[in-house]
Each structure stands twice: as structure tokens, then as C-alpha cells.
C-alpha positions in Angstrom: -19.2 -19.0 -19.4 -21.4 -16.4 -20.9 -22.1 -15.1 -17.4 -18.2 -15.0 -16.7 -17.5 -13.3 -19.9 -20.1 -10.5 -19.2 -18.7 -10.1 -15.9 -15.1 -9.6 -17.3 -16.3 -7.3 -20.0 -18.4 -5.2 -17.5 -17.2 -1.6 -16.8 -18.3 -2.1 -13.0 -15.6 -4.8 -12.5 -12.8 -2.7 -13.6 -14.0 0.3 -11.8 -14.1 -1.9 -8.5 -10.7 -3.3 -9.3 -9.0 0.2 -9.8 -10.9 1.4 -6.5 -9.7 -1.9 -4.7 -6.0 -1.5 -6.3 -5.7 2.3 -5.0 -4.7 1.6 -1.2 -2.5 -1.3 -2.4 -0.6 1.0 -5.0 0.2 3.6 -2.2 1.4 1.0 0.4 3.2 -1.0 -2.2 4.9 2.1 -3.4 6.1 3.0 0.3 7.3 -0.8 0.7 9.1 -0.6 -2.7 11.0 2.6 -1.7 12.0 1.0 1.6 13.2 -2.3 0.0 15.0 -0.4 -2.8 17.1 1.3 -0.1 17.9 -2.0 1.5 15.4 -2.1 4.5 12.4 -4.6 4.7 9.6 -2.9 6.4 7.3 -5.6 8.0 5.7 -2.8 9.9 3.5 -2.0 7.0 0.3 -3.9 8.3 0.3 -1.7 11.4 1.1 1.4 9.9 -1.8 1.1 7.4 -3.9 0.6 10.4 -2.5 3.7 12.2 -3.0 5.7 8.9 -6.7 4.5 8.6 -7.3 5.4 12.1 -5.5 8.8 12.2 -7.1 9.9 8.8 -10.7 9.1 9.9 -10.3 10.6 13.5 -9.0 14.0 12.0 -12.0 14.4 9.6 -14.3 13.1 12.4 -13.0 15.9 14.5 -13.6 18.4 11.9 -10.6 18.6 9.6 -10.8 18.8 5.8 -10.3 15.4 3.9 -6.7 16.1 2.6 -5.8 17.4 6.0 -7.1 13.9 7.2 -4.6 12.3 4.4 -1.7 14.6 5.6 -2.3 13.6 9.4 -2.3 9.9 8.2 0.8 10.6 6.5 2.6 12.2 9.3 1.5 9.4 11.6 2.8 6.7 9.3 6.1 8.6 9.0 6.4 8.9 13.1 6.1 5.1 13.1 8.4 4.9 10.3 11.1 6.8 12.2 10.8 4.3 14.9 11.4 1.4 12.4 14.3 3.4 10.7 16.1 4.2 14.0 16.0 0.6 15.3 17.1 -1.1 12.0 19.4 1.4 10.3 21.9 3.0 12.8 21.5 0.3 15.5 21.1 -2.6 12.9 18.5 -4.5 14.8 16.8 -7.4 13.2 14.4 -5.8 10.5 12.0 -8.8 10.7 11.6 -8.4 14.5 11.4 -4.6 14.6 8.7 -4.6 11.7 6.6 -7.0 13.4 7.1 -4.9 16.7 6.0 -1.8 14.8 2.7 -3.4 13.3 1.7 -4.7 16.9 2.6 -1.2 18.4 0.6 0.6 15.7 -2.1 -1.6 15.6 -2.6 -1.6 19.4 -2.2 2.0 19.7 -5.0 2.6 17.1 -7.5 0.4 18.7 -6.6 1.7 22.3 -7.0 5.3 21.0 -10.3 4.3 19.5 -11.6 3.2 22.7 -10.4 6.1 24.6 -12.2 8.3 21.9 -15.5 6.3 21.6 -15.9 4.1 24.6 -19.4 3.6 24.5 -20.2 3.4 20.6 -21.0 0.1 19.1 -20.9 1.1 15.5 -18.4 3.1 14.3 -19.5 6.8 13.2 -19.3 7.8 9.5 -17.8 10.8 7.8 -18.4 12.3 4.5 -15.6 10.8 2.3 -14.2 11.7 -1.0 -16.8 11.6 -3.7 -16.2 10.3 -7.3 -14.7 13.1 -9.5 -15.4 12.1 -13.2 -13.0 13.8 -15.6 -15.0 15.5 -18.3 -14.9 14.0 -21.7 -12.8 11.1 -20.7 -15.5 9.6 -18.0 -18.0 9.0 -20.8 -15.6 6.7 -22.8 -17.0 3.0 -23.1 -15.6 0.8 -20.4 -12.4 2.7 -19.4 -14.5 5.7 -18.6 -16.1 4.3 -15.7 -13.3 2.1 -14.7 -10.4 5.0 -14.9 -12.1 8.2 -15.2 -14.8 8.4 -12.6 -12.8 7.7 -9.4 -11.9 9.7 -6.3 -9.3 12.2 -6.2 -7.4 9.8 -3.8 -7.2 7.2 -6.8 -6.0 9.7 -9.1 -3.3 10.6 -6.5 -2.4 6.9 -6.2 -1.4 6.4 -9.9 0.4 9.9 -9.9 2.2 8.8 -7.0 3.4 5.7 -8.5 4.3 7.7 -11.8 6.5 10.3 -9.7 8.1 7.5 -7.8 9.1 5.8 -11.1 10.6 8.9 -12.4 12.3 9.8 -9.4 13.8 6.4 -8.8 15.1 6.2 -12.5 15.6 9.6 -13.7 17.1 11.7 -10.6 20.3 11.6 -8.8 18.3 11.0 -5.7 16.6 8.1 -7.1 20.2 6.5 -8.3 21.6 7.1 -4.6 18.4 5.3 -3.0 18.8 2.4 -5.4 22.5 2.4 -4.8 21.9 2.2 -0.9 20.0 -1.2 -1.4 22.7 -2.5 -4.0 26.2 -1.6 -3.0 26.0 0.8 0.1 29.9 0.9 0.3 29.9 2.7 -3.3 27.4 5.2 -1.8 29.5 5.9 0.9 32.8 6.2 -1.4 30.9 9.2 -3.1 30.6 10.9 0.1 26.8 10.3 0.8 25.3 9.0 3.8 23.9 5.5 3.6 22.3 5.9 6.9 20.4 9.2 5.8 19.3 7.5 2.7 17.9 4.4 4.3 16.2 6.1 7.1 14.7 9.0 4.7 13.3 6.0 2.5 11.8 4.1 5.4 10.2 7.2 6.9 8.9 8.6 3.5 7.8 5.0 2.5 6.1 4.5 5.7 4.0 7.6 5.1 2.9 6.2 1.9 1.9 3.1 3.6 -0.4 5.1 6.0 -1.9 7.0 3.1 -2.8 3.8 1.7 -4.6 3.0 5.1 -6.4 6.4 5.0 -7.8 5.5 1.7 -10.1 2.8 3.3 -11.5 5.3 5.9 -11.6 8.4 3.6 -12.5 7.3 0.5 -14.0 3.6 0.7 -15.7 2.7 3.8 -16.3 6.2 5.4 -15.5 4.8 8.9 -12.9 3.1 11.0 -13.5 -0.5 12.2 -11.2 -3.1 13.6 -9.5 -5.6 11.1 -10.5 -3.4 8.2 -6.8 -3.8 6.8 -7.3 -7.5 7.0 -4.0 -8.4 5.6 -3.5 -5.8 2.8 -0.1 -4.9 4.2 1.3 -8.5 3.5 -0.3 -8.4 0.1 1.8 -5.5 -0.7 5.0 -7.0 0.2 4.3 -9.7 -2.0 3.3 -7.1 -4.6 6.9 -5.6 -4.5 8.3 -9.2 -5.2 5.8 -9.7 -8.1 6.7 -6.3 -9.5 10.4 -7.3 -9.3 11.0 -4.1 -7.3 9.9 -1.8 -10.3 7.0 0.5 -9.7 5.2 0.0 -13.0 5.0 -3.9 -12.7 4.0 -3.5 -9.0 1.3 -1.2 -10.0 0.1 -3.9 -12.5 0.1 -6.6 -9.7 -2.1 -4.5 -7.6 -4.8 -4.3 -10.4 -4.4 -8.0 -11.0 -4.8 -8.8 -7.4 -7.8 -6.3 -7.2 -9.5 -7.5 -10.5 -9.4 -11.1 -8.9 -10.7 -9.8 -5.5 -13.7 -7.9 -7.5 -14.3 -11.0 -9.7 -15.0 -13.3 -6.8 -17.5 -11.0 -5.2 -19.5 -11.1 -8.6 -19.1 -14.8 -9.1 -20.8 -15.5 -5.6 -24.0 -13.7 -7.0 -24.1 -16.0 -10.2 -24.9 -19.5 -10.6 -21.5 -20.7 -9.3 -22.5 -19.1 -6.0 -25.1 -21.5 -5.5 -23.0 -24.7 -5.9 -19.5 -23.7 -4.8 -18.9 -22.7 -1.2 -18.4 -19.1 -0.6 -15.1 -19.7 1.3 -13.5 -21.0 -2.1 -14.4 -17.4 -3.8 -12.7 -15.7 -0.9 -9.5 -17.8 -1.5 -9.6 -17.2 -5.3 -7.8 -13.9 -5.5 -5.0 -15.2 -3.0 -4.7 -18.3 -5.0 -4.3 -16.6 -8.3 -2.1 -14.1 -7.0 0.3 -16.6 -5.2 0.3 -18.5 -8.5 1.3 -15.4 -10.5 4.0 -14.4 -7.8 5.7 -17.7 -8.3 6.0 -17.4 -12.1 7.1 -13.5 -11.9 9.5 -13.9 -9.0 11.6 -16.4 -10.4 13.2 -13.9 -12.6 13.0 -10.9 -10.0 16.5 -9.5 -8.9 16.4 -8.9 -5.3 18.3 -5.8 -4.3 21.7 -7.1 -3.3 22.0 -5.4 0.2 18.3 -5.9 1.1 18.2 -6.7 4.9 22.0 -6.1 5.3 23.0 -3.6 8.0 25.7 -1.2 6.9 28.4 0.5 9.3 30.2 3.5 8.0 33.8 2.6 7.2 33.0 -1.1 6.7 33.8 -2.8 3.3 
């Protein structure tokens, strides 16, 4: 118990948790925007893969790091546009289209990688974002290392969540997006285009998902390798439900999952690791997150028009 307490009170645990949570925050905010507008985007897993690949290859070819992030976002928006066109004006199944986008984006990334580097056995590395300590705040006990000694992309993730929360709840645009997912007929009655709002939300949200993927190659691992997303996209969909479709709660959910993930790695290195199979530790963050999701989602209010196609003039 003393070992466990020492781990929980260590700055390195929470620094790792914030770092692990950062790509989840980007992608969760993207999915939240889509669902708030009434569209379930199951293409998130593949869009994160294409974002990770595009960001990495742009920097590998000589582009600055922030240009790599921009390239990843544009790639995500392109696949988001495919999803939006098929699901919003054409009204096709959001489940089927989302899974198709995931397979298309993932396969495209792997195919392009093999075309670019056909003979490479280990992925080349790039110079990623470096930690950017904030003077004065980074020296604070515990929270200094955890919150104020991260890379610029981590700070951008939390700033993005704050901006999205302000836009959704403090601006006419945010009200229109939320109304498109709750009562699209009322939006149309106000002279606004439900199709444009939903398509814009899906395209922009998909761009954020891709930025979340690019975090892994540009700030965490410094290279691209197959299976690096490893189900993070599906976790983000669960985090939207955990957060009851609210940005603040979704961010807390991402940090909670990341803390469980960072904890299981450290538990494997303690006395527990000698007597408990490592697979149990790998399951720990998912088991605890599922339990938390069950407890939180019972009181969550799903957007009323989520996954419901809307045709102009219908009531």
C-alpha cells in the first residue's frame, strides 16, 4: 500500500497522465462537436491514423512541426468531408459510413507508408516537440511537473477544450450547433441550414481528431508505426458519453483514463508485477473506465437528434 501511495503522489505519474490524455482530449473534442450537431462519427479511429501519418510524413519531408500539425488537420478534414457528404445530405447510415472511413483512412496510411519507405524495417524518427516549461509555474511541487512542463501541443489540447466549451455555450454558433443535434426543425425555422451546420461540425471535428493522432507522432513517439492508435479512437467515443456531451467532463474523463493507464505501467514495476500477470495490468485502465462510464452515463442526456437524418422541410 505504501508503494501504491508513493506512486499516486508522484509528480511523474500525473505528468505522464496529462501527456497520455492530450491526444485523447483533441480527438474527444472533435467527436463531441460531431455528436452535438447530431452526427456519430465512427471514422475517428482511422482519422487519427491518417493524422498521425500525415503529420509525421510532413515533418519527415522537412516541414516545421506546426506545419505538420496543420497538414494532419487538413487530412482529417478531408476524410471528415467524405463522412459528412455521405451521412448528412445523403442520409446514409452513420455507423456504416464511419466504419468505412476508418478502414479507408487506415489502409490509405499504411499503403502510403509502404510506397514512401518500401525497404525500411524500422520507422525513421523526427525531432518532435520538446517540453516547454512555463517559468515560475513549472517549479511548483507536484503540479509544476505535471501541468507546466509539457510540450506545446499539450497546452494546445487544453486550450482547445476551453475554446470549444466557450463557443458551444457562449456564442450563437455554439447554440446553433447544439440545436442541430437537439431539434433540427427549430434550426431550420430560424432560417439556418441544418446541413451546413452538421457538415461543418463533422469536418472541423474530424480535423481535431487528426490533430490528436498527430500528437502521437509529433510529440510522443517521434515516428509512425502500425497500430500506434491502438483503439484510442473508440476510447474517445466512450469519453464523450462519460462526459455527458460536455467538454469539461470529457476532459476529466480523458485524464482519468490516462491516469489509470500510467498507473498500470508503474504497477508492473513494483512487487505486484511479480505475482500478477501483466495482462491484468493492461486491462486495468479499460476495466476501471468501463465502470466509471456505467456510473456516469446513467444520468447522461443524449442529444435528441443524434444519428437522425434530417431533410429540409420535414417536421
